[in-house]
N, CA and C atoms as an extended XYZ file, in Angstrom:
591
Properties=species:S:1:pos:R:3:atomname:S:1:resname:S:1:resid:I:1 pbc="F F F"
N        14.666      -14.086      -50.870 N   MET     1
C        16.090      -14.390      -50.983 CA  MET     1
C        16.865      -13.082      -51.082 C   MET     1
N        17.878      -12.891      -50.253 N   SER     2
C        18.629      -11.639      -50.250 CA  SER     2
C        19.665      -11.639      -51.368 C   SER     2
N        20.090      -10.422      -51.697 N   GLU     3
C        21.085      -10.273      -52.761 CA  GLU     3
C        22.428      -10.830      -52.317 C   GLU     3
N        23.222      -11.241      -53.289 N   GLU     4
C        24.580      -11.679      -53.003 CA  GLU     4
C        25.392      -10.476      -52.514 C   GLU     4
N        26.379      -10.693      -51.616 N   PRO     5
C        27.184       -9.571      -51.128 CA  PRO     5
C        27.838       -8.768      -52.244 C   PRO     5
N        28.271       -9.431      -53.322 N   GLU     6
C        28.929       -8.703      -54.416 CA  GLU     6
C        27.955       -7.740      -55.084 C   GLU     6
N        26.688       -8.181      -55.257 N   GLN     7
C        25.689       -7.311      -55.859 CA  GLN     7
C        25.374       -6.135      -54.948 C   GLN     7
N        25.269       -6.410      -53.653 N   THR     8
C        25.009       -5.346      -52.698 CA  THR     8
C        26.156       -4.350      -52.691 C   THR     8
N        27.401       -4.848      -52.673 N   ASP     9
C        28.560       -3.970      -52.693 CA  ASP     9
C        28.603       -3.145      -53.968 C   ASP     9
N        28.254       -3.758      -55.104 N   ASP    10
C        28.258       -3.036      -56.369 CA  ASP    10
C        27.222       -1.915      -56.346 C   ASP    10
N        26.048       -2.204      -55.814 N   GLY    11
C        25.009       -1.175      -55.708 CA  GLY    11
C        25.437       -0.049      -54.783 C   GLY    11
N        26.072       -0.403      -53.674 N   LEU    12
C        26.560        0.603      -52.740 CA  LEU    12
C        27.652        1.443      -53.394 C   LEU    12
N        28.555        0.792      -54.104 N   ARG    13
C        29.640        1.497      -54.787 CA  ARG    13
C        29.080        2.495      -55.805 C   ARG    13
N        28.071        2.059      -56.566 N   ARG    14
C        27.443        2.961      -57.543 CA  ARG    14
C        26.778        4.148      -56.853 C   ARG    14
N        26.070        3.867      -55.758 N   ALA    15
C        25.384        4.945      -55.030 CA  ALA    15
C        26.387        5.941      -54.462 C   ALA    15
N        27.496        5.435      -53.903 N   LEU    16
C        28.521        6.336      -53.374 CA  LEU    16
C        29.189        7.132      -54.492 C   LEU    16
N        29.455        6.477      -55.620 N   SER    17
C        30.042        7.181      -56.771 CA  SER    17
C        29.117        8.283      -57.257 C   SER    17
N        27.817        7.980      -57.331 N   ASP    18
C        26.840        8.988      -57.746 CA  ASP    18
C        26.796       10.153      -56.762 C   ASP    18
N        26.870        9.831      -55.467 N   ALA    19
C        26.846       10.888      -54.456 CA  ALA    19
C        28.075       11.773      -54.566 C   ALA    19
N        29.246       11.178      -54.756 N   ILE    20
C        30.475       11.958      -54.916 CA  ILE    20
C        30.390       12.816      -56.173 C   ILE    20
N        29.915       12.226      -57.275 N   ALA    21
C        29.801       12.972      -58.535 CA  ALA    21
C        28.824       14.130      -58.408 C   ALA    21
N        27.785       13.976      -57.597 N   SER    22
C        26.788       15.046      -57.476 CA  SER    22
C        27.330       16.261      -56.739 C   SER    22
N        28.393       16.090      -55.956 N   VAL    23
C        28.989       17.226      -55.249 CA  VAL    23
C        29.636       18.183      -56.241 C   VAL    23
N        30.247       17.641      -57.298 N   ASP    24
C        30.859       18.459      -58.350 CA  ASP    24
C        30.413       17.911      -59.710 C   ASP    24
N        29.271       18.427      -60.217 N   PRO    25
C        28.740       17.893      -61.480 CA  PRO    25
C        29.658       18.106      -62.686 C   PRO    25
N        30.647       18.990      -62.573 N   THR    26
C        31.555       19.235      -63.700 CA  THR    26
C        32.695       18.232      -63.751 C   THR    26
N        32.875       17.463      -62.684 N   LEU    27
C        34.059       16.610      -62.567 CA  LEU    27
C        34.142       15.560      -63.673 C   LEU    27
N        33.058       14.876      -63.951 N   ALA    28
C        33.093       13.798      -64.957 CA  ALA    28
C        33.590       14.312      -66.301 C   ALA    28
N        33.095       15.468      -66.726 N   GLY    29
C        33.536       16.037      -67.999 CA  GLY    29
C        34.980       16.494      -67.971 C   GLY    29
N        35.420       17.015      -66.844 N   ARG    30
C        36.805       17.495      -66.733 CA  ARG    30
C        37.808       16.356      -66.720 C   ARG    30
N        37.390       15.170      -66.232 N   LEU    31
C        38.314       14.033      -66.184 CA  LEU    31
C        38.793       13.625      -67.577 C   LEU    31
N        38.010       13.935      -68.598 N   GLU    32
C        38.372       13.593      -69.975 CA  GLU    32
C        39.568       14.401      -70.482 C   GLU    32
N        39.762       15.632      -69.951 N   HIS    33
C        40.735       16.542      -70.561 CA  HIS    33
C        41.692       17.226      -69.589 C   HIS    33
N        41.400       17.197      -68.291 N   GLU    34
C        42.205       17.953      -67.334 CA  GLU    34
C        42.859       17.015      -66.323 C   GLU    34
N        44.153       16.811      -66.436 N   PRO    35
C        44.827       15.920      -65.473 CA  PRO    35
C        44.643       16.355      -64.021 C   PRO    35
N        44.592       17.665      -63.765 N   ASP    36
C        44.422       18.131      -62.385 CA  ASP    36
C        43.049       17.799      -61.811 C   ASP    36
N        42.092       17.487      -62.677 N   SER    37
C        40.769       17.127      -62.169 CA  SER    37
C        40.831       15.828      -61.365 C   SER    37
N        41.854       15.001      -61.629 N   TYR    38
C        42.015       13.783      -60.844 CA  TYR    38
C        42.382       14.103      -59.401 C   TYR    38
N        43.047       15.244      -59.195 N   LEU    39
C        43.314       15.686      -57.819 CA  LEU    39
C        42.012       16.077      -57.133 C   LEU    39
N        41.088       16.692      -57.891 N   ASP    40
C        39.764       17.004      -57.330 CA  ASP    40
C        39.029       15.720      -56.964 C   ASP    40
N        39.156       14.696      -57.811 N   LEU    41
C        38.528       13.406      -57.533 CA  LEU    41
C        39.098       12.799      -56.253 C   LEU    41
N        40.425       12.873      -56.108 N   ILE    42
C        41.071       12.360      -54.889 CA  ILE    42
C        40.553       13.120      -53.673 C   ILE    42
N        40.468       14.451      -53.786 N   ASP    43
C        39.998       15.270      -52.667 CA  ASP    43
C        38.570       14.893      -52.272 C   ASP    43
N        37.667       14.808      -53.253 N   LEU    44
C        36.278       14.455      -52.959 CA  LEU    44
C        36.172       13.052      -52.360 C   LEU    44
N        36.937       12.117      -52.901 N   THR    45
C        36.884       10.748      -52.395 CA  THR    45
C        37.452       10.673      -50.982 C   THR    45
N        38.529       11.392      -50.726 N   SER    46
C        39.125       11.416      -49.394 CA  SER    46
C        38.156       12.020      -48.377 C   SER    46
N        37.542       13.137      -48.732 N   ARG    47
C        36.567       13.763      -47.825 CA  ARG    47
C        35.373       12.845      -47.599 C   ARG    47
N        34.972       12.118      -48.632 N   SER    48
C        33.865       11.174      -48.492 CA  SER    48
C        34.243       10.049      -47.535 C   SER    48
N        35.477        9.565      -47.638 N   ALA    49
C        35.932        8.496      -46.739 CA  ALA    49
C        35.901        8.970      -45.287 C   ALA    49
N        36.298       10.229      -45.048 N   GLU    50
C        36.253       10.778      -43.691 CA  GLU    50
C        34.811       10.845      -43.188 C   GLU    50
N        33.896       11.255      -44.073 N   GLU    51
C        32.484       11.317      -43.691 CA  GLU    51
C        31.930        9.923      -43.423 C   GLU    51
N        32.299        8.949      -44.255 N   ILE    52
C        31.839        7.568      -44.054 CA  ILE    52
C        32.364        7.034      -42.721 C   ILE    52
N        33.619        7.347      -42.388 N   ALA    53
C        34.179        6.907      -41.107 CA  ALA    53
C        33.390        7.519      -39.945 C   ALA    53
N        33.000        8.781      -40.089 N   GLN    54
C        32.195        9.435      -39.058 CA  GLN    54
C        30.814        8.785      -38.964 C   GLN    54
N        30.218        8.460      -40.116 N   LEU    55
C        28.916        7.793      -40.114 CA  LEU    55
C        29.009        6.422      -39.449 C   LEU    55
N        30.111        5.708      -39.681 N   LEU    56
C        30.305        4.414      -39.034 CA  LEU    56
C        30.388        4.591      -37.524 C   LEU    56
N        31.109        5.618      -37.082 N   GLN    57
C        31.196        5.904      -35.644 CA  GLN    57
C        29.803        6.157      -35.076 C   GLN    57
N        29.000        6.964      -35.788 N   PHE    58
C        27.643        7.249      -35.337 CA  PHE    58
C        26.781        5.982      -35.334 C   PHE    58
N        26.947        5.132      -36.360 N   ALA    59
C        26.162        3.902      -36.440 CA  ALA    59
C        26.481        2.989      -35.260 C   ALA    59
N        27.762        2.872      -34.917 N   VAL    60
C        28.153        2.043      -33.774 CA  VAL    60
C        27.607        2.651      -32.485 C   VAL    60
N        27.726        3.975      -32.341 N   ALA    61
C        27.196        4.630      -31.142 CA  ALA    61
C        25.693        4.418      -31.030 C   ALA    61
N        24.992        4.483      -32.158 N   SER    62
C        23.542        4.258      -32.144 CA  SER    62
C        23.223        2.813      -31.772 C   SER    62
N        24.015        1.870      -32.260 N   ALA    63
C        23.804        0.466      -31.898 CA  ALA    63
C        23.998        0.276      -30.395 C   ALA    63
N        25.035        0.904      -29.848 N   ARG    64
C        25.264        0.799      -28.401 CA  ARG    64
C        24.110        1.436      -27.640 C   ARG    64
N        23.610        2.572      -28.154 N   GLN    65
C        22.490        3.239      -27.509 CA  GLN    65
C        21.248        2.349      -27.544 C   GLN    65
N        21.165        1.495      -28.541 N   ALA    66
C        20.055        0.550      -28.650 CA  ALA    66
C        20.356       -0.766      -27.916 C   ALA    66
N        21.391       -0.759      -27.064 N   SER    67
C        21.769       -1.891      -26.214 CA  SER    67
C        22.341       -3.086      -26.971 C   SER    67
N        22.887       -2.874      -28.162 N   VAL    68
C        23.562       -3.946      -28.889 CA  VAL    68
C        24.935       -4.138      -28.234 C   VAL    68
N        25.311       -5.372      -27.986 N   SER    69
C        26.558       -5.648      -27.278 CA  SER    69
C        27.775       -5.391      -28.170 C   SER    69
N        28.909       -5.141      -27.516 N   TRP    70
C        30.172       -4.994      -28.250 CA  TRP    70
C        30.515       -6.289      -28.980 C   TRP    70
N        30.121       -7.413      -28.398 N   GLU    71
C        30.375       -8.714      -29.035 CA  GLU    71
C        29.705       -8.760      -30.412 C   GLU    71
N        28.426       -8.397      -30.469 N   ARG    72
C        27.684       -8.443      -31.739 CA  ARG    72
C        28.183       -7.386      -32.716 C   ARG    72
N        28.553       -6.217      -32.218 N   ILE    73
C        29.091       -5.178      -33.094 CA  ILE    73
C        30.406       -5.660      -33.698 C   ILE    73
N        31.266       -6.241      -32.869 N   GLY    74
C        32.527       -6.776      -33.369 CA  GLY    74
C        32.314       -7.840      -34.426 C   GLY    74
N        31.362       -8.745      -34.187 N   GLN    75
C        31.066       -9.782      -35.179 CA  GLN    75
C        30.622       -9.163      -36.505 C   GLN    75
N        29.770       -8.148      -36.435 N   GLN    76
C        29.283       -7.498      -37.653 CA  GLN    76
C        30.423       -6.845      -38.432 C   GLN    76
N        31.413       -6.335      -37.708 N   LEU    77
C        32.546       -5.650      -38.335 CA  LEU    77
C        33.715       -6.581      -38.634 C   LEU    77
N        33.582       -7.872      -38.279 N   GLY    78
C        34.654       -8.815      -38.543 CA  GLY    78
C        35.853       -8.623      -37.637 C   GLY    78
N        35.594       -8.227      -36.401 N   MET    79
C        36.683       -8.029      -35.435 CA  MET    79
C        36.211       -8.519      -34.073 C   MET    79
N        37.133       -8.574      -33.137 N   SER    80
C        36.783       -9.027      -31.797 CA  SER    80
C        35.999       -7.946      -31.060 C   SER    80
N        35.366       -8.369      -29.986 N   ARG    81
C        34.653       -7.424      -29.124 CA  ARG    81
C        35.602       -6.342      -28.623 C   ARG    81
N        36.785       -6.772      -28.178 N   GLN    82
C        37.758       -5.832      -27.639 CA  GLN    82
C        38.212       -4.833      -28.704 C   GLN    82
N        38.461       -5.322      -29.911 N   ALA    83
C        38.909       -4.429      -30.979 CA  ALA    83
C        37.826       -3.418      -31.331 C   ALA    83
N        36.574       -3.859      -31.372 N   ALA    84
C        35.468       -2.940      -31.672 CA  ALA    84
C        35.340       -1.886      -30.585 C   ALA    84
N        35.441       -2.315      -29.342 N   GLN    85
C        35.307       -1.371      -28.232 CA  GLN    85
C        36.469       -0.385      -28.203 C   GLN    85
N        37.685       -0.873      -28.482 N   GLN    86
C        38.836        0.030      -28.511 CA  GLN    86
C        38.731        1.032      -29.650 C   GLN    86
N        38.247        0.577      -30.803 N   ARG    87
C        38.178        1.465      -31.959 CA  ARG    87
C        37.031        2.459      -31.871 C   ARG    87
N        35.875        2.011      -31.367 N   PHE    88
C        34.682        2.852      -31.433 CA  PHE    88
C        34.151        3.308      -30.082 C   PHE    88
N        34.656        2.717      -28.998 N   GLY    89
C        34.107        3.044      -27.687 CA  GLY    89
C        34.442        4.462      -27.275 C   GLY    89
N        33.464        5.080      -26.669 N   ARG    90
C        33.664        6.415      -26.109 CA  ARG    90
C        33.156        6.378      -24.683 C   ARG    90
N        33.978        6.822      -23.779 N   VAL    91
C        33.559        6.862      -22.386 CA  VAL    91
C        32.934        8.218      -22.139 C   VAL    91
N        31.682        8.213      -21.719 N   LEU    92
C        31.000        9.460      -21.394 CA  LEU    92
C        31.217        9.764      -19.926 C   LEU    92
N        31.621       10.956      -19.661 N   ASP    93
C        31.838       11.380      -18.287 CA  ASP    93
C        30.492       11.786      -17.694 C   ASP    93
N        29.946       10.912      -16.873 N   SER    94
C        28.616       11.176      -16.334 CA  SER    94
C        28.609       12.346      -15.368 C   SER    94
N        29.791       12.843      -14.953 N   THR    95
C        29.811       14.011      -14.090 CA  THR    95
C        29.692       15.300      -14.896 C   THR    95
N        29.783       15.205      -16.211 N   ASP    96
C        29.649       16.396      -17.053 CA  ASP    96
C        28.170       16.689      -17.280 C   ASP    96
N        27.479       16.990      -16.203 N   VAL    97
C        26.045       17.227      -16.263 CA  VAL    97
C        25.791       18.693      -15.968 C   VAL    97
N        25.037       19.333      -16.837 N   HIS    98
C        24.686       20.733      -16.647 CA  HIS    98
C        23.466       20.784      -15.739 C   HIS    98
N        23.588       21.370      -14.577 N   SER    99
C        22.457       21.384      -13.654 CA  SER    99
C        22.201       22.797      -13.145 C   SER    99
N        22.023       23.724      -14.058 N   SER   100
C        21.589       25.056      -13.679 CA  SER   100
C        20.079       25.108      -13.856 C   SER   100
N        19.478       26.226      -13.510 N   ASP   101
C        18.037       26.360      -13.686 CA  ASP   101
C        17.661       26.384      -15.159 C   ASP   101
N        18.581       26.797      -16.032 N   GLU   102
C        18.260       26.970      -17.441 CA  GLU   102
C        18.610       25.760      -18.292 C   GLU   102
N        19.585       24.966      -17.886 N   LYS   103
C        20.065       23.873      -18.730 CA  LYS   103
C        20.246       22.617      -17.900 C   LYS   103
N        19.789       21.488      -18.442 N   ARG   104
C        19.928       20.199      -17.763 CA  ARG   104
C        20.374       19.164      -18.781 C   ARG   104
N        20.879       18.061      -18.290 N   ARG   105
C        21.231       16.935      -19.157 CA  ARG   105
C        20.351       15.751      -18.777 C   ARG   105
N        19.622       15.231      -19.763 N   LEU   106
C        18.868       14.003      -19.571 CA  LEU   106
C        19.824       12.858      -19.885 C   LEU   106
N        20.097       12.021      -18.881 N   TYR   107
C        21.126       10.992      -18.996 CA  TYR   107
C        20.867        9.923      -17.957 C   TYR   107
N        21.025        8.671      -18.194 N   PRO   108
C        21.329        8.038      -19.472 CA  PRO   108
C        20.033        7.757      -20.242 C   PRO   108
N        20.078        7.917      -21.528 N   LEU   109
C        18.959        7.629      -22.412 CA  LEU   109
C        19.379        6.575      -23.421 C   LEU   109
N        18.412        5.836      -23.921 N   THR   110
C        18.685        4.878      -24.991 CA  THR   110
C        17.795        5.219      -26.173 C   THR   110
N        18.039        4.569      -27.297 N   ALA   111
C        17.212        4.780      -28.478 CA  ALA   111
C        15.758        4.405      -28.204 C   ALA   111
N        15.516        3.599      -27.182 N   PHE   112
C        14.171        3.115      -26.908 CA  PHE   112
C        13.411        3.956      -25.899 C   PHE   112
N        14.103        4.787      -25.118 N   ASP   113
C        13.376        5.594      -24.135 CA  ASP   113
C        13.578        7.099      -24.299 C   ASP   113
N        14.472        7.516      -25.190 N   GLU   114
C        14.769        8.943      -25.275 CA  GLU   114
C        13.570        9.774      -25.732 C   GLU   114
N        12.756        9.262      -26.655 N   MET   115
C        11.637       10.054      -27.148 CA  MET   115
C        10.562       10.224      -26.066 C   MET   115
N        10.358        9.198      -25.234 N   ASP   116
C         9.426        9.336      -24.111 CA  ASP   116
C         9.950       10.361      -23.102 C   ASP   116
N        11.260       10.315      -22.825 N   ALA   117
C        11.856       11.272      -21.892 CA  ALA   117
C        11.755       12.691      -22.442 C   ALA   117
N        11.980       12.859      -23.750 N   LEU   118
C        11.869       14.188      -24.353 CA  LEU   118
C        10.424       14.677      -24.365 C   LEU   118
N         9.470       13.776      -24.581 N   ALA   119
C         8.055       14.168      -24.556 CA  ALA   119
C         7.664       14.662      -23.167 C   ALA   119
N         8.105       13.934      -22.148 N   GLU   120
C         7.800       14.346      -20.773 CA  GLU   120
C         8.465       15.677      -20.438 C   GLU   120
N         9.735       15.815      -20.817 N   ALA   121
C        10.436       17.075      -20.575 CA  ALA   121
C         9.772       18.216      -21.346 C   ALA   121
N         9.350       17.935      -22.579 N   GLY   122
C         8.721       18.958      -23.412 CA  GLY   122
C         7.438       19.495      -22.807 C   GLY   122
N         6.657       18.637      -22.148 N   ARG   123
C         5.420       19.102      -21.496 CA  ARG   123
C         5.726       20.070      -20.360 C   ARG   123
N         6.931       19.952      -19.783 N   ALA   124
C         7.346       20.844      -18.700 CA  ALA   124
C         8.120       22.059      -19.226 C   ALA   124
N         8.164       22.217      -20.563 N   GLY   125
C         8.799       23.402      -21.141 CA  GLY   125
C        10.250       23.230      -21.534 C   GLY   125
N        10.796       22.030      -21.410 N   TRP   126
C        12.192       21.784      -21.746 CA  TRP   126
C        12.293       21.289      -23.180 C   TRP   126
N        13.325       21.729      -23.890 N   HIS   127
C        13.553       21.212      -25.243 CA  HIS   127
C        15.038       20.992      -25.479 C   HIS   127
N        15.307       19.990      -26.306 N   SER   128
C        16.683       19.583      -26.585 CA  SER   128
C        17.377       20.628      -27.441 C   SER   128
N        18.645       20.899      -27.092 N   ILE   129
C        19.470       21.802      -27.903 CA  ILE   129
C        20.724       21.096      -28.419 C   ILE   129
N        21.053       19.950      -27.828 N   SER   130
C        22.185       19.155      -28.303 CA  SER   130
C        22.040       17.752      -27.720 C   SER   130
N        22.778       16.827      -28.304 N   TYR   131
C        22.652       15.443      -27.884 CA  TYR   131
C        23.904       14.686      -28.257 C   TYR   131
N        24.012       13.523      -27.693 N   GLY   132
C        25.121       12.629      -27.992 CA  GLY   132
C        24.755       11.248      -27.504 C   GLY   132
N        25.743       10.415      -27.394 N   MET   133
C        25.489        9.036      -26.974 CA  MET   133
C        24.967        9.023      -25.546 C   MET   133
N        23.752        8.579      -25.368 N   TYR   134
C        23.073        8.419      -24.093 CA  TYR   134
C        22.547        9.714      -23.466 C   TYR   134
N        22.583       10.853      -24.128 N   PHE   135
C        22.101       12.062      -23.463 CA  PHE   135
C        21.471       13.050      -24.439 C   PHE   135
N        20.655       13.947      -23.872 N   HIS   136
C        20.163       15.151      -24.529 CA  HIS   136
C        20.355       16.295      -23.549 C   HIS   136
N        20.926       17.411      -24.005 N   ASP   137
C        20.972       18.627      -23.213 CA  ASP   137
C        19.715       19.414      -23.530 C   ASP   137
N        19.013       19.851      -22.489 N   VAL   138
C        17.748       20.555      -22.661 CA  VAL   138
C        17.797       21.897      -21.944 C   VAL   138
N        17.055       22.858      -22.480 N   ILE   139
C        16.881       24.143      -21.815 CA  ILE   139
C        15.387       24.381      -21.657 C   ILE   139
N        15.035       25.269      -20.720 N   GLN   140
C        13.636       25.486      -20.407 CA  GLN   140
C        13.117       26.780      -21.008 C   GLN   140
N        11.843       26.759      -21.363 N   SER   141
C        11.151       27.956      -21.821 CA  SER   141
C         9.802       28.005      -21.111 C   SER   141
N         8.972       28.965      -21.477 N   ASN   142
C         7.682       29.116      -20.805 CA  ASN   142
C         6.527       28.469      -21.570 C   ASN   142
N         6.840       27.573      -22.511 N   GLU   143
C         5.798       26.853      -23.238 CA  GLU   143
C         6.246       25.419      -23.474 C   GLU   143
N         5.287       24.576      -23.817 N   GLN   144
C         5.599       23.177      -24.089 CA  GLN   144
C         6.292       23.040      -25.443 C   GLN   144
N         7.094       21.979      -25.548 N   TRP   145
C         7.801       21.662      -26.787 CA  TRP   145
C         7.504       20.224      -27.169 C   TRP   145
N         7.572       19.954      -28.466 N   GLU   146
C         7.493       18.579      -28.934 CA  GLU   146
C         8.765       18.251      -29.695 C   GLU   146
N         9.128       16.985      -29.666 N   HIS   147
C        10.361       16.509      -30.285 CA  HIS   147
C        10.053       15.431      -31.310 C   HIS   147
N        10.908       15.339      -32.296 N   LEU   148
C        10.725       14.382      -33.376 CA  LEU   148
C        12.074       13.782      -33.731 C   LEU   148
N        12.090       12.486      -33.955 N   ARG   149
C        13.297       11.796      -34.417 CA  ARG   149
C        12.952       11.146      -35.749 C   ARG   149
N        13.770       11.424      -36.769 N   VAL   150
C        13.534       10.849      -38.095 CA  VAL   150
C        14.831       10.219      -38.589 C   VAL   150
N        14.695        9.304      -39.524 N   ALA   151
C        15.885        8.707      -40.133 CA  ALA   151
C        16.659        9.798      -40.863 C   ALA   151
N        17.949        9.853      -40.639 N   ALA   152
C        18.781       10.920      -41.199 CA  ALA   152
C        18.784       10.912      -42.716 C   ALA   152
N        18.520        9.767      -43.329 N   PHE   153
C        18.577        9.694      -44.780 CA  PHE   153
C        17.232       10.011      -45.422 C   PHE   153
N        16.208       10.359      -44.630 N   GLU   154
C        14.939       10.790      -45.214 CA  GLU   154
C        15.122       12.172      -45.825 C   GLU   154
N        14.345       12.471      -46.853 N   SER   155
C        14.461       13.775      -47.516 CA  SER   155
C        13.325       14.698      -47.099 C   SER   155
N        12.977       14.687      -45.805 N   SER   156
C        11.840       15.467      -45.333 CA  SER   156
C        12.249       16.761      -44.639 C   SER   156
N        13.531       17.120      -44.695 N   ARG   157
C        14.018       18.276      -43.944 CA  ARG   157
C        13.253       19.553      -44.286 C   ARG   157
N        13.087       19.842      -45.568 N   HIS   158
C        12.418       21.082      -45.963 CA  HIS   158
C        10.957       21.095      -45.528 C   HIS   158
N        10.291       19.952      -45.644 N   ARG   159
C         8.892       19.870      -45.213 CA  ARG   159
C         8.791       20.112      -43.712 C   ARG   159
N         9.669       19.473      -42.931 N   LEU   160
C         9.636       19.637      -41.480 CA  LEU   160
C         9.910       21.080      -41.085 C   LEU   160
N        10.916       21.685      -41.699 N   GLU   161
C        11.227       23.073      -41.371 CA  GLU   161
C        10.074       23.988      -41.756 C   GLU   161
N         9.370       23.670      -42.845 N   GLY   162
C         8.189       24.428      -43.236 CA  GLY   162
C         7.057       24.302      -42.231 C   GLY   162
N         7.053       23.218      -41.469 N   GLU   163
C         6.032       22.991      -40.452 CA  GLU   163
C         6.470       23.508      -39.081 C   GLU   163
N         7.580       24.253      -39.037 N   GLY   164
C         8.015       24.867      -37.788 CA  GLY   164
C         8.973       24.059      -36.952 C   GLY   164
N         9.399       22.889      -37.441 N   TRP   165
C        10.370       22.089      -36.697 CA  TRP   165
C        11.757       22.703      -36.849 C   TRP   165
N        12.525       22.716      -35.774 N   ARG   166
C        13.904       23.209      -35.786 CA  ARG   166
C        14.842       22.029      -35.601 C   ARG   166
N        15.795       21.906      -36.511 N   ARG   167
C        16.741       20.794      -36.383 CA  ARG   167
C        17.658       21.053      -35.196 C   ARG   167
N        17.914       20.014      -34.445 N   ILE   168
C        18.775       20.101      -33.261 CA  ILE   168
C        20.164       19.648      -33.657 C   ILE   168
N        21.134       20.526      -33.575 N   GLY   169
C        22.517       20.167      -33.864 CA  GLY   169
C        22.697       19.563      -35.238 C   GLY   169
N        23.672       18.684      -35.336 N   THR   170
C        23.922       17.987      -36.589 CA  THR   170
C        23.367       16.582      -36.482 C   THR   170
N        23.439       15.860      -37.542 N   MET   171
C        22.894       14.510      -37.585 CA  MET   171
C        23.645       13.582      -36.631 C   MET   171
N        22.929       12.670      -36.003 N   TRP   172
C        23.516       11.608      -35.187 CA  TRP   172
C        23.105       10.309      -35.859 C   TRP   172
N        23.865        9.905      -36.849 N   PHE   173
C        23.506        8.785      -37.710 CA  PHE   173
C        23.095        7.576      -36.889 C   PHE   173
N        21.973        6.944      -37.110 N   PRO   174
C        21.108        7.158      -38.264 CA  PRO   174
C        19.963        8.139      -38.024 C   PRO   174
N        20.038        8.960      -36.969 N   TRP   175
C        18.916        9.823      -36.614 CA  TRP   175
C        19.218       11.301      -36.827 C   TRP   175
N        18.167       12.044      -37.109 N   ALA   176
C        18.176       13.505      -37.046 CA  ALA   176
C        17.055       13.880      -36.086 C   ALA   176
N        17.283       14.896      -35.276 N   TYR   177
C        16.323       15.283      -34.250 CA  TYR   177
C        15.803       16.691      -34.512 C   TYR   177
N        14.534       16.883      -34.187 N   TYR   178
C        13.880       18.172      -34.362 CA  TYR   178
C        13.058       18.493      -33.124 C   TYR   178
N        12.848       19.786      -32.910 N   ALA   179
C        11.981       20.240      -31.816 CA  ALA   179
C        11.206       21.450      -32.306 C   ALA   179
N        10.017       21.665      -31.718 N   ARG   180
C         9.265       22.886      -32.015 CA  ARG   180
C         8.374       23.225      -30.835 C   ARG   180
N         8.163       24.519      -30.602 N   PRO   181
C         7.267       24.939      -29.520 CA  PRO   181
C         5.819       24.688      -29.924 C   PRO   181
N         4.988       24.401      -28.927 N   THR   182
C         3.578       24.124      -29.213 CA  THR   182
C         2.680       25.329      -28.965 C   THR   182
N         3.179       26.314      -28.206 N   GLY   183
C         2.336       27.446      -27.838 CA  GLY   183
C         1.476       27.181      -26.616 C   GLY   183
N         1.517       25.967      -26.079 N   LYS   184
C         0.726       25.613      -24.895 CA  LYS   184
C         1.525       25.939      -23.636 C   LYS   184
N         0.831       26.318      -22.543 N   PRO   185
C         1.554       26.562      -21.282 CA  PRO   185
C         2.132       25.254      -20.741 C   PRO   185
N         3.203       25.394      -19.962 N   ILE   186
C         3.884       24.209      -19.445 CA  ILE   186
C         3.032       23.482      -18.408 C   ILE   186
N         3.292       22.187      -18.274 N   GLU   187
C         2.641       21.340      -17.275 CA  GLU   187
C         3.639       21.005      -16.180 C   GLU   187
N         3.169       20.394      -15.124 N   ALA   188
C         3.988       19.861      -14.028 CA  ALA   188
C         4.752       20.964      -13.330 C   ALA   188
N         5.843       20.585      -12.672 N   ASP   189
C         6.595       21.546      -11.867 CA  ASP   189
C         7.738       22.204      -12.609 C   ASP   189
N         7.899       21.897      -13.897 N   GLY   190
C         8.925       22.550      -14.692 CA  GLY   190
C        10.265       21.871      -14.672 C   GLY   190
N        10.417       20.745      -14.000 N   ALA   191
C        11.695       20.031      -13.968 CA  ALA   191
C        11.585       18.761      -14.799 C   ALA   191
N        12.547       18.500      -15.687 N   PRO   192
C        12.484       17.249      -16.448 CA  PRO   192
C        12.669       16.073      -15.511 C   PRO   192
N        11.975       14.994      -15.824 N   ALA   193
C        12.077       13.795      -14.990 CA  ALA   193
C        13.463       13.202      -15.093 C   ALA   193
N        13.916       12.593      -14.032 N   ASP   194
C        15.190       11.882      -14.039 CA  ASP   194
C        14.978       10.541      -14.726 C   ASP   194
N        15.606       10.307      -15.912 N   PRO   195
C        15.372        9.041      -16.604 CA  PRO   195
C        15.882        7.823      -15.858 C   PRO   195
N        16.710        8.030      -14.855 N   THR   196
C        17.239        6.881      -14.098 CA  THR   196
C        16.312        6.472      -12.968 C   THR   196
N        15.311        7.305      -12.680 N   ALA   197
C        14.400        7.019      -11.549 CA  ALA   197
C        13.450        5.885      -11.900 C   ALA   197
């Protein structure tokens, strides 16, 4: 049996409050005696709201990348399909493809095929340097690379970096991406496969 929405919201509210408080551990004590500390609270809460809005944008983009329809996203958000698409939709310009010898764009990719495409590209010496909705930008080197996708809220960053993984860009909620060279010579002809083929 799942929790009641009020209990879930209360737990989420507590977790968010704890996260905000952890950014400035002195704030709780200052609220007792310093009226200006309430301005710090407003600032932290406002910045948190901006971050949450960005995370929501990433969550919707990830759902679309996983082929979830705008209809279902709208239902989840309590709005129409059109309203969800207008608020969160981003049109990717498929002509913005880097096609030099050093840099390529793997496009279109989904949450279900991107890791296979990156594995294949990695065997040919290509590794991701940036990504977004439906794409990874890759550059080539003279050795194979491996890629890893982990849940952004996992606390394994330090362990992964200790194992030689390099974080790619910033988080793409709910995912964080990593790459590392293997030291093995490249395979195939050195060109990443076209994911649309």
